[in-house]
N, C-alpha and C positions, 0 to 999 in steps of 0.2 A: 818608813816607820817600822821599827823592829819590835815594838811592844805589842802584845795581844790584848784585845778587849775582853772584859769579863762577861760572864753570862748575864749578869744584871745590866750591864751596858747595852748588850744586844736586846734584852727585853725592853729596855727604855726606847731603843731605836724602833723596835717592832710596834710598840704602843704609841709612837709619835711623841715621845717626851724628850726629844733632843732638839737643839737649835738647827737651823738650816746649814750653817757652816759645819757643825759636827756631823750632820747627816751626810753631807758630801764627803767628809773625811772617812766615815764608816763605809760608804759605798765604794770609794776608791780602794780602801784597805781590803775589801772582800775580793777584789780582782787579783790581789797578789798573795793573800795569805790563806793557805789551805786549812790551817788549824782554826782560824776565825770563821771561815766558811762553814766548817763542821759545827762549831759552837752556835753559829747563827741558825743553821738548819735545825739543830736540836732544840733551840729556843722556840722556833716556829712550831715544831711538833708539840712541845710542852704547852704552848699557848692554845693549840687546837683542842686540847683536853679541857680547857676552861670555857670553851664556847658552849652556849646553850644547846640542848638537844631538841630537835624538832620531833614532836610527838606524832603528828599525822602528816607525813611527808607528801602524799598525793594531794591532800587538801591544800597544803601550803603551796605546792607547785601550781595548783589550779588558781589560787588567789594571786600569785605573782604574775602568771600569764595573763589573767584578766586585767590586772592593773597596767601591764605594758602594752596590751593590744589596744589599738585605737577604738574608741567607742563608735559603733556603727549607728550613725544618725540617719533618719529617713531623708532621702534625697528629694529635694523639691522638684516638682514636675518640670519646671523651666530648665533645669540642668540635665534632663534626660535626653539622650540622643534622638529618640523618636520624635519628641516635641520639636527639637531644633530642625530636623529634616522637614517636618510638616510646615514650619514657619518659612524655611528657605524655599520650598516648592511653591508655597502660596505667594510669596513675594515675586518669584520668577514668573508665575502665571499672570499676576497683576501687571507687571512691567511689559510682558509680551502682548497682552491684550490691549494695553494703552498705546502701543506703538513706539515705546521709548527706544527699544533696540533697533527698530527700523530707522528712526531718525538719526541715531548715532551712526549707523552704517552709511546713510546717505551723506552725512557731514564728512565722514572720512573719505568717501569717494570724491566729493566736491573738493576737499582739501588736497587730495592727490592730483586732481586735474590742475588746480591752481599752481601747485608746486612744479609740475612738469612743464607748464607753460612758462613759468618764471625761470626755470633752468635753461630752457631754449633761448629765452631772451638774454640771459646773462652770457651764454656761449656766443651768441651772435654779436653782442656788444663787445666782448673780448676780441673776437675775430676782427671786427672793424677797427678797434683801437690798435691792434698789432699791425694791421695793414696800413693804417694812417702813419704809424711810427716808421715803418719800413719805407714808405714813400717819401718821408721827409729826410732820409739819410742821403747825403750828396752822392752822386754817381761814382765819384772817384774813390769813396770809402767802401763801396759795396763789395768790391772784389769782382772778379770775373773780367770780361772784356767790355770795352766802352761801347761797342757796336750793338750789344744786346739790348 
């Protein structure tokens, strides 16, 4: 596009008074046209003169910061770490004194003994199966000498 946009067109763009398709056209044009970029920049500067003046800037800043900072609400005692530690320690002491941990440890030891006995039985069973299989093979297929 070789034509340049007028200052009024740029003011309409700045004030969001153009369609979306025109907005895209204006933005693309700004990338390629120095003269329009200068006009656009001047239009923005002119618009800043029309903005309202803040009379008490420190007070305004304080109000804005208070509005964006999260409100500090009182934390319920259940959500405090100290309370959670006390509850966890109390539950641990109750479980220890009732013998729950001891019973769990005994069950694990008993389970390990059963498992090791079962592994031994399986290995013996496999050894017997392999031995029986080898004994059923005819002597002429075994290899080696017949006198052995």
